[in-house]
C-alpha positions as CSV (number, residue, x, y, z in Angstrom):
1,M,53.5,186.1,-56.1
2,K,53.2,183.4,-58.8
3,C,52.2,183.1,-62.4
4,P,48.5,182.1,-62.6
5,R,49.2,179.8,-65.5
6,C,52.4,177.9,-64.6
7,E,52.8,179.1,-61.1
8,S,56.3,180.2,-61.8
9,T,57.9,182.9,-59.7
10,L,60.1,184.2,-62.5
11,Y,58.4,187.3,-63.9
12,R,59.1,190.9,-64.7
13,K,57.2,194.2,-64.9
14,N,55.6,194.9,-68.2
15,G,53.9,198.3,-68.0
16,R,50.6,199.2,-66.4
17,R,47.0,198.3,-67.3
18,N,44.0,199.9,-65.7
19,D,46.2,201.8,-63.3
20,K,47.6,198.4,-62.1
21,Q,51.1,196.9,-62.5
22,N,51.2,194.4,-65.3
23,Y,53.6,191.5,-65.1
24,L,55.0,189.1,-67.8
25,C,55.9,185.5,-66.9
26,K,59.4,184.6,-68.2
27,S,58.5,180.9,-68.3
28,C,55.2,180.8,-70.3
29,G,54.8,184.4,-71.4
30,K,51.5,184.9,-69.6
31,Q,50.6,188.5,-68.7
32,F,48.9,189.1,-65.3
33,L,48.1,192.0,-63.0
34,E,49.4,192.6,-59.4
35,P,47.3,191.2,-56.6
36,A,44.0,192.9,-55.9
37,F,44.6,193.1,-52.1
38,P,46.9,195.9,-50.9
39,C,49.9,195.1,-48.6
40,S,48.1,196.6,-45.6
41,L,45.6,193.7,-45.7
42,E,48.3,191.1,-45.7
43,T,48.6,191.0,-41.9
44,N,44.8,190.7,-41.4
45,L,44.6,187.8,-43.8
46,L,47.6,186.0,-42.3
47,A,46.4,186.4,-38.6
48,N,42.6,186.9,-38.2
49,G,41.8,188.0,-34.6
50,N,38.1,186.8,-34.8
51,G,39.2,183.1,-34.5
52,H,38.9,182.3,-38.1
53,T,41.5,180.0,-39.9
54,K,44.6,181.7,-41.0
55,V,45.0,182.2,-44.7
56,S,48.3,182.5,-46.5
57,M,49.1,185.3,-48.8
58,A,49.3,183.0,-51.9
59,E,45.8,181.6,-51.1
60,A,44.5,185.1,-50.6
61,T,45.7,186.2,-54.0
62,E,44.2,183.2,-55.9
63,V,40.7,184.7,-55.9
64,P,41.5,187.9,-57.7
65,L,44.0,186.2,-60.0
66,G,41.4,183.6,-60.9
67,K,38.9,186.3,-61.6
68,N,41.3,188.2,-63.8
69,L,42.1,184.9,-65.6
70,L,38.4,184.3,-66.3
71,E,38.1,187.9,-67.6
72,E,41.0,187.4,-69.9
73,K,39.7,184.1,-71.2
74,V,36.3,185.7,-71.9
75,T,38.0,188.6,-73.7
76,E,40.1,186.2,-75.8
77,K,37.1,184.1,-76.7
78,S,35.1,187.2,-77.6
79,L,38.0,188.4,-79.8
80,D,38.3,185.1,-81.5
81,S,34.6,184.9,-82.3
82,F,34.6,188.5,-83.5
83,S,37.5,187.8,-85.8
84,L,35.8,184.7,-87.2
85,T,32.6,186.5,-87.8
86,L,34.4,189.4,-89.5
87,A,36.3,186.9,-91.7
88,E,33.0,185.1,-92.7
89,E,31.4,188.4,-93.5
90,L,34.4,189.4,-95.6
91,L,34.4,186.1,-97.5
92,Q,30.7,186.4,-98.2
93,T,31.2,190.0,-99.5
94,I,34.2,189.1,-101.7
95,L,32.6,185.9,-103.1
96,S,29.2,187.5,-103.9
97,P,28.4,188.0,-107.6
98,H,27.9,191.8,-107.1
99,W,31.5,192.1,-105.8
100,L,33.0,190.0,-108.5
101,E,31.3,192.2,-111.2
102,S,32.2,195.5,-109.5
103,A,34.8,197.9,-110.7
104,A,36.7,197.6,-107.4
105,F,37.3,194.0,-108.0
106,S,38.6,194.7,-111.6
107,Q,41.0,197.3,-110.2
108,L,42.2,194.8,-107.6
109,L,42.9,192.2,-110.3
110,L,44.7,194.8,-112.4
111,K,47.0,195.8,-109.5
112,I,47.7,192.1,-108.8
113,Q,48.6,191.5,-112.5
114,Q,50.9,194.6,-112.5
115,R,52.7,193.4,-109.4
116,N,53.1,189.9,-110.9
117,E,54.5,191.4,-114.1
118,I,57.0,193.5,-112.2
119,K,58.1,190.6,-110.1
120,H,58.5,188.4,-113.3
121,Q,60.6,191.1,-114.9
122,L,62.8,191.4,-111.9
123,E,63.3,187.6,-111.9
124,T,63.8,187.2,-115.7
125,G,65.5,190.5,-116.8
126,I,65.5,192.4,-120.1
127,S,67.9,193.6,-122.8
128,L,68.6,197.2,-123.7
129,L,69.9,198.7,-126.9
130,L,71.9,202.0,-127.1
131,L,72.3,203.3,-130.6
132,D,74.5,206.1,-132.0
133,A,72.2,207.0,-134.9
134,E,74.8,209.4,-136.4
135,N,77.4,206.7,-136.6
136,L,75.4,203.5,-137.3
137,K,72.0,202.8,-139.0
138,L,70.1,199.7,-138.1
139,D,67.2,198.4,-140.2
140,V,64.5,196.1,-139.0
141,N,66.2,192.9,-140.0
142,S,69.5,193.9,-138.3
143,E,67.6,194.8,-135.1
144,L,65.8,191.4,-135.1
145,F,69.1,189.6,-135.5
146,L,70.6,191.5,-132.6
147,A,67.5,190.6,-130.5
148,S,68.0,186.9,-131.4
149,I,71.6,187.0,-130.0
150,C,70.4,188.2,-126.6
151,E,69.2,185.7,-124.0
152,Y,66.7,188.2,-122.6
153,P,63.9,190.0,-124.5
154,L,64.9,193.3,-126.0
155,Q,62.4,195.8,-124.5
156,V,64.2,199.1,-124.3
157,K,65.8,201.0,-127.3
158,I,67.4,204.4,-127.0
159,A,68.8,206.3,-129.9
160,F,71.1,209.4,-129.7
161,A,71.6,212.0,-132.4
162,N,71.2,215.6,-133.3
163,W,67.8,215.2,-134.9
164,R,68.0,218.6,-136.5
165,N,70.9,217.5,-138.7
166,P,69.6,217.3,-142.3
167,S,71.9,214.3,-143.1
168,I,69.8,212.1,-140.8
169,G,66.8,212.7,-142.9
170,K,63.6,211.0,-141.6
171,Q,65.5,208.4,-139.6
172,D,63.9,209.9,-136.4
173,I,60.4,209.1,-137.6
174,E,61.4,205.6,-138.6
175,L,63.0,204.9,-135.2
176,Y,60.1,206.4,-133.3
177,N,57.7,204.1,-135.2
178,R,59.9,201.2,-134.0
179,S,59.4,202.2,-130.3
180,Y,62.9,203.9,-129.9
181,Q,63.3,206.6,-127.3
182,L,65.0,209.5,-129.1
183,V,67.5,211.6,-127.2
184,H,68.5,214.9,-128.8
185,V,72.0,216.3,-128.4
186,P,73.5,219.6,-129.6
187,E,75.7,219.8,-132.6
188,G,79.3,219.0,-132.0
189,K,82.0,216.4,-132.3
190,N,81.4,213.2,-130.2
191,S,78.3,214.9,-128.7
192,A,76.1,211.8,-129.2
193,D,78.9,209.6,-127.9
194,G,79.2,211.7,-124.7
195,K,75.5,211.6,-124.0
196,M,75.4,207.9,-124.7
197,I,78.2,207.3,-122.2
198,A,76.5,209.5,-119.6
199,I,73.1,207.7,-119.8
200,G,74.5,204.3,-120.3
201,A,76.8,204.4,-117.2
202,C,73.8,204.8,-114.9
203,V,71.3,202.8,-116.8
204,L,70.6,200.5,-113.9
205,R,69.1,203.3,-111.9
206,S,66.3,203.8,-114.5
207,Y,66.1,200.1,-115.6
208,P,67.1,197.8,-112.7
209,T,66.0,194.7,-114.5
210,V,68.6,195.1,-117.3
211,K,70.8,192.1,-117.8
212,E,72.2,192.6,-121.3
213,I,73.2,195.8,-123.2
214,L,73.9,196.3,-126.9
215,V,76.2,199.3,-127.5
216,C,75.8,200.1,-131.3
217,S,78.5,202.4,-132.5
218,S,81.8,202.1,-134.3
219,D,83.5,204.9,-132.3
220,G,86.4,203.6,-130.3
221,I,85.6,206.0,-127.4
222,L,82.7,203.8,-126.4
223,I,85.0,201.0,-125.2
224,H,85.0,203.0,-121.9
225,L,81.2,202.6,-121.7
226,C,81.5,198.9,-122.4
227,N,84.1,198.4,-119.6
228,Q,82.0,200.4,-117.1
229,L,78.8,198.3,-117.9
230,Q,80.9,195.1,-117.5
231,N,82.1,196.2,-114.1
232,Q,78.4,196.6,-113.1
233,G,77.8,192.9,-113.8
234,L,76.1,193.3,-117.2
235,I,76.5,191.3,-120.4
236,V,77.7,193.7,-123.0
237,Y,77.6,193.4,-126.8
238,W,79.6,195.9,-128.8
239,V,78.1,196.3,-132.3
240,R,80.3,197.9,-135.0
241,R,80.0,198.2,-138.8
242,Q,82.8,197.4,-141.3
243,G,81.7,197.8,-144.9
244,Q,78.5,195.8,-145.4
245,T,79.0,193.6,-142.4
246,L,78.1,194.1,-138.7
247,H,80.5,192.8,-136.1
248,I,78.9,191.8,-132.8
249,E,81.4,191.2,-130.1
250,N,80.5,189.7,-126.7
251,R,82.8,191.6,-124.4
252,N,82.3,189.1,-121.6
253,T,83.2,186.0,-123.7
254,T,85.1,187.7,-126.6
255,K,82.9,185.7,-129.0
256,L,82.5,187.4,-132.5
257,T,79.4,187.1,-134.6
258,H,79.1,188.6,-138.1
259,Y,75.9,189.8,-140.0
260,S,75.7,190.6,-143.6
261,L,73.7,193.8,-144.2
262,T,73.3,193.1,-148.0
263,M,72.2,189.4,-147.6
264,A,70.3,190.1,-144.3
265,T,71.7,186.9,-142.7
266,E,74.4,185.8,-140.4
267,V,77.8,185.2,-141.9
268,P,78.8,181.7,-140.7
269,S,82.3,180.8,-139.6
270,F,84.7,178.7,-141.7
271,E,83.8,175.5,-139.7
272,K,80.1,176.1,-140.2
273,V,80.7,176.6,-144.0
274,V,82.6,173.3,-144.2
275,E,79.8,171.6,-142.3
276,Q,77.1,173.1,-144.6
277,I,79.0,172.0,-147.7
278,Q,79.4,168.4,-146.3
279,D,75.7,168.3,-145.6
280,L,74.9,169.5,-149.2
281,I,77.2,166.8,-150.6
282,K,75.6,164.1,-148.4
283,N,72.1,165.2,-149.4
284,E,73.0,165.2,-153.0
285,Q,74.5,161.7,-152.8
286,E,71.4,160.4,-151.1
287,S,69.2,162.1,-153.8
288,I,71.3,160.5,-156.6
289,N,71.2,157.0,-154.9
290,A,67.4,157.3,-154.6
291,R,67.0,158.3,-158.2
292,L,69.2,155.4,-159.3
293,N,67.2,153.0,-157.2
294,S,64.0,154.3,-158.7
295,L,65.5,154.0,-162.2
296,A,66.6,150.4,-161.6
297,A,63.1,149.5,-160.3
298,I,61.6,151.0,-163.4
299,A,64.0,149.2,-165.7
300,S,63.2,145.8,-164.0
301,L,59.5,146.4,-164.4
302,F,60.0,147.3,-168.0
303,Q,62.0,144.2,-168.7
304,E,59.4,142.1,-166.9
305,R,56.6,143.5,-169.0
306,C,58.6,143.1,-172.2
307,N,59.3,139.4,-171.4
308,I,55.6,138.9,-170.7
309,N,54.6,140.4,-174.1
310,I,57.2,138.2,-175.9
311,K,56.1,135.1,-174.2
312,Y,52.4,135.5,-175.1
313,N,53.0,136.9,-178.7
314,P,52.8,133.9,-181.0
315,K,53.6,135.9,-184.1
316,Q,57.2,136.7,-183.8
317,P,59.4,137.5,-186.8
318,E,62.2,135.1,-187.2
319,I,65.5,136.7,-187.2
320,E,67.7,135.3,-190.0
321,E,71.1,134.5,-188.7
322,I,74.1,135.6,-190.8
323,I,77.2,133.5,-190.3
324,P,80.3,135.0,-191.7
325,I,83.2,133.0,-193.0
326,L,85.7,132.7,-190.3
327,D,88.8,130.6,-189.6
328,N,88.9,127.5,-187.3
329,S,89.9,129.4,-184.1
330,S,87.1,131.8,-184.5
331,T,84.6,129.1,-185.3
332,Q,85.6,127.2,-182.1
333,S,85.2,130.3,-179.9
334,I,81.8,131.0,-181.4
335,Q,80.7,127.4,-180.8
336,A,81.9,127.7,-177.1
337,I,79.9,130.9,-176.7
338,R,76.8,129.3,-178.2
339,E,77.2,126.3,-175.9
340,E,77.3,128.5,-172.9
341,E,74.3,130.4,-174.2
342,K,72.5,127.1,-174.6
343,K,73.3,126.1,-171.1
344,A,72.0,129.4,-169.8
345,D,68.9,129.2,-171.9
346,S,68.3,125.6,-170.8
347,A,68.8,126.6,-167.1
348,E,65.4,125.8,-165.7
349,I,64.4,126.2,-162.1
350,Q,62.4,123.2,-160.9
351,N,61.7,124.2,-157.3
352,G,62.5,126.6,-154.5
353,K,65.7,124.8,-153.5
354,T,67.1,125.3,-156.9
355,L,66.1,128.9,-156.9
356,D,67.8,129.5,-153.5
357,K,71.0,127.9,-154.7
358,L,71.1,130.1,-157.8
359,L,70.4,133.2,-155.8
360,L,73.1,132.3,-153.3
361,R,75.6,131.8,-156.2
362,I,74.7,135.2,-157.6
363,I,75.2,136.9,-154.2
364,Q,78.6,135.2,-153.7
365,D,79.8,136.1,-157.2
366,I,78.9,139.8,-156.6
367,Q,80.6,139.8,-153.2
368,I,83.8,138.3,-154.6
369,K,83.9,140.9,-157.4
370,S,83.1,143.9,-155.3
371,P,82.9,143.2,-151.5
372,Q,81.8,146.8,-150.7
373,T,78.8,146.8,-153.1
374,K,75.4,146.7,-151.5
375,L,73.2,144.4,-153.3
376,S,69.6,145.6,-153.8
377,V,66.5,143.4,-154.6
378,S,66.2,145.0,-158.1
379,K,69.8,144.3,-158.9
380,L,69.5,140.6,-157.7
381,G,66.5,140.3,-159.8
382,S,68.3,141.7,-162.9
383,E,71.1,139.2,-162.4
384,L,68.7,136.3,-162.1
385,Q,66.9,137.4,-165.2
386,K,70.1,137.5,-167.2
387,I,70.7,133.8,-166.3
388,T,67.1,132.5,-166.7
389,A,65.8,134.9,-169.3
390,E,62.7,135.2,-167.2
391,S,61.6,137.8,-164.8
392,P,62.0,137.0,-161.0
393,N,58.3,137.6,-160.3
394,S,57.2,135.2,-163.0
395,I,59.6,132.6,-161.7
396,V,58.2,132.9,-158.2
397,K,54.5,132.8,-159.4
398,K,55.3,129.8,-161.6
399,L,56.7,127.9,-158.7
400,K,53.9,129.1,-156.5
401,L,56.4,130.5,-153.9
402,G,54.6,133.8,-153.4
403,S,53.0,136.8,-155.1
404,S,56.3,138.6,-155.8
405,F,60.0,138.2,-155.7
406,T,60.5,140.6,-152.8
407,K,57.9,138.9,-150.6
408,Y,59.6,135.5,-151.4
409,L,62.9,136.9,-150.2
410,E,61.3,138.3,-147.0
411,S,59.7,134.9,-146.2
412,S,62.9,132.9,-146.9
413,P,65.1,132.0,-143.9
414,I,68.1,132.0,-146.1
415,F,68.1,135.6,-147.0
416,T,67.8,138.9,-144.9
417,L,66.4,142.2,-146.2
418,K,67.3,145.6,-144.9
419,A,65.4,148.8,-145.8
420,S,67.6,151.4,-147.5
421,G,65.5,154.4,-148.6
422,K,62.9,153.1,-151.1
423,E,64.9,149.9,-151.8
424,Y,65.8,146.8,-149.9
425,E,69.3,145.4,-149.5
426,V,69.7,141.6,-149.8
427,A,72.2,139.6,-147.8
428,M,72.7,135.9,-146.8
429,S,71.5,135.0,-143.4
430,E,74.3,134.1,-141.0
431,E,72.3,131.5,-139.2
432,Q,71.6,129.4,-142.4
433,P,74.2,127.1,-144.0
434,L,75.2,127.6,-147.6
435,L,73.2,125.6,-150.1
436,C,75.5,126.2,-153.0
437,E,77.2,123.1,-154.4
């Protein structure tokens, strides 16, 4: 006997079907029945006494096997068509407007959302807070600070105390309004601590998604609970109170964080305090520099306007000069000073080249006197005004070199401007040769 599909002779029995032996092909996995002809007919088929041609046993079994194969193919096709029809009907029913608006569809969506939320919680994890309300009191701000320390959201909060104790007051109502689970314990020493240890040690059974636990109590006996939770692979924070400060210790990393109850803020470390002081000093220096630059710009504008008013005011009172009686040396020094003043007063700028030379000389003099000083546009204009007794903007406009002194410096290839806050720093261009004589 051979497999009707691959004609393999390797097969084994595989139960019975319709009171016939069923076989399973080891080569292709095809199931087929035993031959339809009984063994008693084998001799008649192999040697026919009526003179007909002899037929082998394999040929004799091909007819019923082929018939069974056709029946199986028809059955498979009918099952496939039935499945396809059923799938089409289901899709038409599910996608129909009546089904989408039905209550069954809403319940299905709700179940899917709940399963997704449970799966998300299992993947992300939550934080849990255990509070000994008889030993430590947490206000809303302290609780929010503890939640900010955790990497996972704080979703479960359990408080332990003898709520009949009059010293607690209305703390149970306050905690209940803040979504705490209140666990009552009988009166007795360390009763709340014992219950807290009992529930906290097996917290993973009730909350399998817990990743972090905040143990809030100053009692030293709770260190046993912290160690047990660490052994279960949880991140444990031990929260204790000393005076007006909360000490939060990460038992896994031994990192300490401090929180001031009176100021409702985190107490920074010494390194952070130094950094904050340095930042304050730096910000104050920048503020002072900005104000000085603004004041220098205002002074420059004021001087410019004053010079314009003096220039166009024909009626100026003559100042009577008083010359005291001095000796020869004093007279000579005064004459030298007056000669220098006359040279400065007579210093006239004829063109842009002369202006560039004068500006370069001013920059070089300032750099020689104080190399570390950053020269601003307003300061350069003030130095130029001291020499020429004329505002820089009026000089630039008179020579038709631009609309303002700053724009002239920007357009000149000899100078470079760099923004510094609200001001510009002036420097000589490295690519240009010096024009000073």
